[in-house]
C-alpha positions in Angstrom: -3.6 -22.6 22.3 -1.0 -21.6 25.0 0.4 -18.5 26.6 3.4 -18.7 24.3 1.1 -18.8 21.3 0.1 -15.2 22.1 3.7 -14.0 22.0 4.2 -15.8 18.7 1.1 -14.2 17.3 2.0 -10.7 18.5 5.6 -11.0 17.1 4.7 -12.5 13.7 6.2 -10.0 11.2 8.8 -10.9 8.7 10.4 -7.7 7.7 11.9 -9.2 4.5 8.6 -8.5 2.8 8.7 -4.8 3.7 10.7 -1.9 2.2 12.5 0.3 4.8 12.2 4.1 4.6 14.6 6.6 6.0 15.2 10.3 6.9 18.8 10.7 5.9 20.5 7.6 7.5 17.8 7.2 10.2 15.4 4.2 9.7 11.8 5.4 10.4 9.6 2.6 9.1 8.8 -0.2 6.7 6.2 -0.2 4.0 4.5 -2.7 1.6 4.0 -2.3 -2.1 0.6 -0.5 -2.1 1.6 2.3 0.2 5.1 2.3 -1.3 3.8 3.0 -4.8 1.2 5.5 -3.6 4.0 7.3 -1.7 6.2 7.4 -4.8 3.4 8.9 -6.9 2.6 11.4 -4.2 6.2 12.5 -3.8 6.4 11.3 -0.2 9.7 9.6 -0.9 12.1 8.5 -3.6 13.8 5.1 -4.2 17.4 4.7 -3.2 19.7 1.7 -3.0 18.8 0.9 0.7 15.0 1.5 0.2 13.1 4.8 0.3 14.1 8.2 1.6 11.8 11.2 2.4 12.7 14.8 1.4 15.0 16.8 3.5 12.5 19.3 4.9 11.9 21.1 8.1 9.7 19.5 10.8 6.7 21.6 10.1 6.9 21.0 6.3 7.1 17.2 7.0 4.1 17.5 9.3 2.2 19.1 6.4 3.4 16.6 3.8 2.4 13.5 5.8 -0.9 15.2 6.8 -1.8 15.6 3.1 -0.7 12.1 2.4 -2.9 10.7 5.2 -5.8 12.7 4.0 -5.5 11.6 0.4 -5.0 7.9 1.2 -8.0 8.0 3.6 -10.3 9.6 1.0 -9.1 7.1 -1.6 -9.9 4.2 0.8 -6.3 3.0 1.0 -6.1 4.2 4.7 -8.9 2.2 6.4 -9.8 4.5 9.3 -9.1 7.9 10.9 -8.3 8.8 14.5 -7.4 12.5 14.2 -4.5 12.1 16.7 -1.0 13.2 15.8 1.7 10.5 16.6 5.4 11.3 17.0 7.7 9.7 14.4 11.0 8.6 16.0 13.9 6.4 14.9 14.2 4.9 18.5 12.9 5.3 22.0 15.6 7.9 22.8 15.3 9.8 19.4 13.6 13.2 19.6 10.4 13.5 17.7 11.2 14.2 14.0 7.7 15.1 12.9 4.2 13.8 13.5 1.6 11.9 11.4 -2.0 10.8 11.7 -2.1 7.8 14.1 -3.8 5.4 11.7 -1.0 6.0 9.1 1.7 4.7 11.5 0.8 1.1 10.9 0.8 1.1 7.0 4.1 3.0 7.2 5.5 0.6 9.9 6.6 3.4 12.3 7.8 2.8 15.8 4.8 3.4 18.1 4.3 3.6 21.8 1.4 3.1 24.2 0.5 2.9 27.9 -1.4 -0.1 29.3 -2.6 -0.5 32.9 -3.6 -3.5 34.9 -6.2 -2.4 37.5 -6.3 -5.1 40.3 -7.8 -5.8 43.7 -6.3 -8.0 46.4 -8.9 -10.2 48.1 -8.8 -13.0 50.6 -9.1 -15.4 47.7 -6.4 -13.8 45.7 -5.9 -11.1 43.0 -8.8 -10.0 40.8 -8.5 -7.9 37.6 -10.8 -5.4 36.1 -11.2 -6.4 32.4 -12.6 -4.0 29.8 -14.7 -5.0 26.8 -14.1 -2.7 23.8 -17.0 -0.9 22.2 -18.5 -2.5 19.2 -18.1 0.8 17.4 -14.3 0.9 17.8 -12.6 0.7 14.3 -10.1 -1.8 15.6 -10.8 -5.0 17.5 -14.4 -4.1 18.3 -15.9 -6.2 21.2 -12.5 -7.7 22.2 -11.5 -7.9 25.8 -8.9 -5.4 26.9 -6.8 -4.1 29.8 -8.6 -1.9 32.2 -6.8 1.1 30.6 -4.8 1.3 27.4 -4.0 3.9 24.8 -1.5 5.0 22.2 1.1 7.6 23.1 0.3 10.9 21.2 2.7 13.7 20.5 3.0 16.4 23.1 2.3 14.4 26.3 4.6 12.6 28.7 3.9 8.9 29.3 2.6 9.5 32.8 0.4 12.4 31.7 -1.0 10.2 28.9 -1.7 7.5 31.5 -3.6 9.9 33.7 -5.6 11.1 30.7 -6.4 7.5 29.6 -7.3 6.4 33.2 -10.0 9.1 33.4 -11.3 8.8 29.8 -11.5 5.0 29.8 -12.3 4.1 33.4 -13.2 7.3 35.3 -10.2 7.0 37.5 -9.4 10.3 39.2 -6.0 11.9 38.8 -5.2 11.4 42.5 -5.9 7.7 42.3 -4.3 7.2 38.9 -1.1 8.9 40.2 -0.6 5.9 42.4 0.1 3.7 39.3 3.5 1.9 39.3 5.6 1.6 36.2 6.5 -2.0 35.7 8.5 -2.1 32.4 7.9 -2.4 28.7 6.6 -5.1 26.3 7.5 -4.8 22.6 6.7 -6.7 19.5 6.4 -6.5 15.7 3.0 -7.5 14.4 1.3 -7.5 11.1 -2.4 -8.3 10.3 -2.3 -7.5 6.6 -3.2 -3.8 7.0 0.1 -2.6 8.4 3.1 -3.3 10.7 2.9 -2.5 14.4 6.4 -2.0 15.8 5.0 -1.3 19.2 6.5 -0.6 22.6 4.0 -0.8 25.5 4.8 1.0 28.8 3.1 -1.1 31.4 1.7 0.0 34.8 -0.1 -1.6 37.8 -2.7 0.1 39.9 -4.0 -1.5 43.1 -7.6 -0.4 43.6 -9.9 -0.5 46.6 -12.6 -3.1 46.8 -15.2 -0.4 46.5 -14.0 1.1 43.1 -16.1 0.5 40.0 -14.8 1.8 36.7 -17.0 3.9 34.5 -16.0 4.7 30.9 -16.2 8.4 30.0 -15.4 8.4 26.3 -17.5 5.6 24.9 -14.6 3.4 23.9 -15.4 0.7 26.5 -18.7 -1.2 26.3 -18.5 -2.7 29.8 -16.2 -3.8 32.6 -16.0 -7.1 34.5 -14.0 -7.9 37.7 -12.6 -11.4 37.4 -10.3 -13.6 39.5 -6.8 -13.7 37.9 -7.0 -17.5 37.4 -10.2 -17.0 35.3 -8.6 -14.3 33.3 -5.6 -16.5 32.6 -7.8 -19.4 31.6 -9.5 -17.2 29.0 -6.1 -16.2 27.7 -4.8 -19.7 27.6 -7.8 -21.2 25.8 -9.2 -18.4 23.6 -8.4 -15.3 21.5 -11.1 -13.2 23.3 -8.6 -10.5 24.3 -7.0 -8.0 21.9 -3.8 -9.6 21.0 -1.3 -7.3 22.8 -3.4 -7.2 26.0 -2.6 -10.9 26.5 1.0 -10.1 26.8 0.4 -7.3 29.4 -1.6 -9.7 31.6 0.8 -12.6 31.2 3.6 -10.2 32.3 1.5 -9.1 35.3 0.9 -12.8 36.3 4.6 -13.5 36.1 5.6 -10.5 38.2 3.0 -11.3 40.8 4.1 -14.9 41.1 0.8 -16.3 39.8 2.6 -18.0 36.8 5.7 -19.8 38.0 8.2 -22.4 36.9 6.3 -25.1 38.8 2.8 -24.5 37.3 3.6 -23.2 33.8 5.5 -25.4 31.3 6.6 -22.5 29.1 7.6 -20.3 32.0 11.2 -19.8 31.1 10.5 -19.0 27.5 7.7 -16.7 28.5 10.1 -14.8 30.7 12.6 -14.5 27.8 9.9 -13.5 25.3 8.3 -10.7 27.2 10.5 -8.2 25.4 11.1 -8.6 21.7 13.1 -6.3 19.5 10.6 -3.8 18.2 13.0 -1.8 16.1 
């Protein structure tokens, strides 16, 4: 295993096996046969030459249509879990929200999704240390995996930074005053499939330097524990195991490149890693 393997794993989707679906001429997602056929029988879309197209309805009507579809597929067992969080459906980063759908439905329908991830770190005399979270065993996705100190999907109705402040408190007990010192560092994007759906994800990344005395405390039950580790130990875990949730590997590798911990002299794949940090998520 190598650092580059994690980028290859995250960006593993071949879109030729997926059917695109549209609102008018705007591409909104990709779907595989089971959800495609269920959507056709439900009336969610109809087949056209270029793929599938949803009805021409007002935003609120589309909200209701996709809410009913999510409820039906969840009750049938086709949709494997339920978050109860509305996610914005957009054709691109700059596109206004067209309508919203249940968060869990975005992967089976291959929608463009967004999230915020934060590296909480401490500078010590021996170098940088990172706070690493361990996900709760009760999480429906990736239970027990290692994670960034803070991370969460981008729901409808919040700005990116407001969502970061919310997630900082919920996941690690970081006050709004302290979380407001977070620095935006760029994005990481990828297309990933694990057999249950397609993640066309754009992660907005942040760094937060923390005092030596700070200890994170989860407020919402989604984190089982935290551990403060030297960055070299964290990178060794990433380079030799799959202990981290797959996209968190990318966020930490990006952090290590930006802070000069991984360099062209000590990392054989350095140049390609730098090129691969941003893939085309659309």
